[in-house]
N, C-alpha and C positions, 0 to 999 in steps of 0.2 A: 760467365757462368750464372745461371739463374739461382737467386738466393732462396733457401728453404726456410720458411717460417715455422719453427718448431712449435710455437704456441697454436698456430693455425692448424697444425696437424696433430695436436695433442689428443683431440677427440677421437682420432682414428686409431690411437694406440691400442685401446681396448679391443676393438674389432679385429685388429691384426693379431693380437695375442691369442685370440680364440682359435686361430689356425696356426699351428706351429710351423707350417711350411712357409708362412709369411714372415718368420722371425728375421731373416736377413734384411728385409725392407724396414722392419722396426728398428733394427740396429743402425741402419743408415740414418734414420731420423734422429736417433739419440746422439750419434756422432756429430750430426749437423749442429746440435746445440752448442757443443764446444767450439766448433769451427767458426760459427757466425756470431758468437757472443764474446769471443776473445779468450774465454777460459783462463782468466788471469788469477783467479783465486783458488787456493788449495781446496777450500770447502766444496766449490763447484766441481772440481776434479774428482773429489771423493764421491760425490753424488753420482757423477757419470760412471765411475768405476763400479759402484754398487748396482747401478741400473744394468750395466753390461753383464755382471755376474748373475743377476736375477733373470735376465733374458736368456742367458745360456741354458738355464734350467727349464725354460718353457717347453722345449721338445719333449722332455721326460714327463712333465706335468700334464700337458695337453694330449699326449699320445695315449694315455691310459683310458681305456673304455670303461664305462659304468658297468658294474656287476648286476645282471638281471636279478639274481637272488637277493642282493642287498636292496635293490629298488623294491622288490616284492615285499620284503620284510618291512621296509619303511612305510609302504602303503598299509600293510597290516597294522602296524603300530599306530598310524594316524587314525585309521578307522576304529580301532579299539578305543582310543582316547575319545573320539567323537561320540561313540555310543555310550560312554560312561566310565570307561577305564577298566583295567584288569580286575580290580577288586570287585566291582559291580558285576561284571560278566561272570566271574567265577562263583559269585554268591547265588546266581540264578541257575537252578538245576531243572526247573519245570516251569511251564507257562500254559495258561489257558486264555483264549481270546473269544469274545462273544460279539455278535453283530448281525448284520443283514447282508444278503447277497443277491446278485442277479446274474443268471447264467444263460447260455444258449443264444440262439438267434432265430428270427422268423417265428414259425409256429411252435418251435420247441423251447421257447423262453420259459424260464421259471424264476421265481423270486420267493424268498423266505428268510428264515433265520439259520444261523450256523453256530457251531461250537468247535473250536480248534484246540486240541490238547497236544503238548509236546513234553516228553520226558527224555532228558538227555541220558545216554548219548545218541540214541538212534530209534526213538519210538515216537510216532506221530499218528493222531487219529482226527479225522475231520467228519463231523456229522452235520448233515444238511436236512432241514425240514421245510416242506412247502405244501400247499394245498392245490389239488387238481380242480376241485369244486367244493361245494359246501359240505359234502359227505365224505370225500376221499382226501386223506392226508398221506403224504409220502415222506419216508425217512430213508436217506441214503448215507451209507458209511463207507469211507475209504480209510485204510490203515496201513502203516508200515511198522513192522515189528522186527527190527534188525535187518536181516537180509530177506525177510518174507513180506509179501504184500497180499492183502485180502480185501474183499469188498462184500457189502451186504446191503440189501434194499428191502423195504417193507411198505406195503400199502395198508393203511388203517381205515377201514370203513366204519360206519356208525355202529355196526354190530359184530364185526369180525376183523381179524388181522391176517394178512397173507404175504408171503414172500414172492418176489418176482425177479427175473434176471435183469441186471443192470444193463444199460445200453452199451453195446460193444463188448460184452463179456458173458460169462455164464454165472448162474446163481452161486453165490459164495457158500450157501448152505449145502451144496451138493458135492463139494470137493475140498481138497487140501489147498493151503496157500501155495502160490506158484513157486516151484523150486528154482526156476531159471528165469530171471527177469528179462533176459535178452530175447527169449523165444516168444514172449508175450508183450507186444508194444503197449497195450493198455496198462499193464502192471509196471512196465518200465517207465511210463510217463508218470504214474503215481509216485513211484520211488524217486524219480528225478525231481518232481514238484516238491515233495516233502524234504528232500535233501537241500533244495534251494531255500526252503523256509527255515530249516535248522541253521544253515550257514548265515543267512541274511538277517534273521531276527535275533538270534543269540550268538552269532559269530562263532559257532562251534563246528568243528569238522568231525563228522561221525567217526567213531573208533572202528567201525566195521568196514571202513573203506580205506584204500590206499590213496593218499592224497599227495599230489605234486603241484606246487604253486609256482607260477612265474608271472611276471608282469608283462602286459602287452601295451603298445602305444595306442592312443585314441585313434580309431579309424574313421571317426566323424560320421558314422552311419546313424547316430541317434541325435546329432545336433547339440550335444552337451559336452562341455569339457570334462573328460572323465579318464580315469585310470582303470585298466581292465586286469583282473586276475583270472588266469586260466587254471582251473582246478580239475584235475583228473581224479574222479572218484571211483574208477574201475568199471569193469563190464562195458568198455567202450563208451562210457558216459563222460562227456566233457562239459563242465559248467564254466560259463564266462560271467564273472561278477563285476559289474560296473560300479565304480566308486566315484562319486561327485568330487571333483578337485577342489571345490569351494567349501563344501560342508564336510567332506570326508566320510559321508554316510552312503551305504549301499542304496542304489536306486533302481537297479535292474539286474536280474539274473536270467541268463539265456542258455538254452541247450538245443541240440538237434536229435531227433529220433529217426533212425534209419532202420527200417524193417529188416529182418534176417535175410529174406530173399534178395533185398536190394544190396546188402553188404557184399554178396557174392559177385555182384556186377561191377563193384568198384574198380577192380583191376582189369576189367574187360574194355578194350579200346572201343570208343564210340558209344559207350553206355552212359546213361544218366539216371540219377536217383529221383525218379518221378514221384515216388511215394514218401520222400523225405519230408518231415514235419519240423518246422522251426517254432519253438516255444520261447516266449519272453514273458517274464513276470516283473512288473514294475511296483516299486514301493515309494509311497509318498505320504504327506501329512504327518511328519514326525513330531511326536510330543514326548515330554519326559514322563516316565512312570516311576513312582517311588519304590525303592527296594529297601524297605525298613530303614535302618540307620546306615546302610552301605552307600546310599546316594540315589541317583536317578539313572534309569536306563531309557535311552531314547528309542522309541519304537514307532514304526509306521502305522497309521490308522486307515490307510487305503492301500489295497493290494489289487492290482489289475493284471489279468492273464490274457495274452494274445496267442493265437494259433495261426501261423502263416500271415501275420499282420492283421488278423481280424480278432476283435475282442470277444472272448468266449466266457469270461467270468470276471465279475467285479465285486469285491468284498469290502464293506465298510465296517470297521471295527469300532464298537462303542465302549467296550470295557476289556481291560486286561487284568488278569490275576497272575502275580508272580509267586513262584514256589508253592503252588497248590499241592495238596497231598494226593498225587497221582500214583497209582500202583502199576507195576508191569503187567499184571493180569488184565487190566483194563484194555490193553492193546492186543490181547490174544483173541483169536477168532473163536466164537462159540458155535459149536456144531449141534444141530437139532436132531 
């Protein structure tokens, strides 16, 4: 009979224990310890008996599957701690960010300054200003006020100011905020973008949405070790928030826009969503920002947005203000 060296096989015990179906093999190795070492001492017998009892429990211990909800909560807790902790996050109810931006591609490129205002739980306004030439300056505003989205744009000449319809939509001055976000892909994108900002910057889930969180495994599509949180914010809008496994900070939020006419084709055999748009928002350049005596909140100073893999907007933040005195009326649309 070939002698079994228990010490030579000791390194294999851990790998065998990870699969409870291999427990009989592991037991055979443990029994071999007594057979080929003599087992003359009571102490060694007691050790062997203890090992046998422990191994008999392996099928129960290793058969249990991890709870996705528990894993999602663990990721949330780690991210909360990395951003500054519960006390810091709860102390921040509003935020203003200032910086410069670059958007568009080809001949439609624009660059200028922006101001981003966030008032929890669900109000966001982004104002962008740039110059077309020496005489013409443009101001474009996009806002989310709870379940409503509105836009406004103005051209300022050297001697007058006039409104004009924003690209892809109608003039905000001529109508009410969109009552149904799904029917208007442009408004749906604004609403999804701002929901991503609220969740990623302040780690706050808007009260006006129904949220269901679960963890997804890293699918490797972004080349970074990450945990994914799948967040259902309602109206067929699904956000995937990527959390860096090393820093535990959010570094990407992604969602898909499917036009209403394309949704009707989803259940049709042989059809494809040719108009589907994939949006990804990347967060980088994290730095601590002081929150009075509460501590520091870690915020990204670079935000990059891509549309179907093409960069469409790049925002560099130079200054943050935490808890500025923002009022709900600032997020309401003004009708002329």
